[in-house]
N, C-alpha and C positions, 0 to 999 in steps of 0.2 A: 609787258612781260618782264619779270624779274627773276633771275636764277640766283638762288641763295648760295653763298659760300658756306662751307662747313665751319669756318672760323667763328667763334663765339662773338667776338667784337663786331664782325660783319653782320651777324644776325641781329645783334642789339641795335646797330646803326640802321639796318633795314626796318626793323620794327618801329623805331622812333620816327624815321622819315615817313613811313606809311601811315603812322598814327595821325598825321596832320590832315590827310585826305584832301582831295580836290573834287568838287562837284562835277559830275558828268564824265569822270575818268574811271575806268575799271582797271584795277591793278590785280594781277594774278601772280603769285609767287610759286616757284618750283624748286625742287631740290636737285634736279638734273636737267641738262640741256635737252636730252632726248625727250623727256616728258613735256618740256616747254614747247618743243617743236611739234610734237604730236598734238598738243592743245591748239597751237596755231593752225595746223592743217585742218583740224576738225572745225575751226571757226570760219573757214572759207566758204 
């Protein structure tokens, strides 16, 4: 789980990091902590 910062440089850094990808790992990005927590609860 990755909660994005509204800062432009943070978003660019996130996009670059996630572009490398790792097999077998699912990465989900969210713009708010509440949305991320709701997603985690739904995955249980």
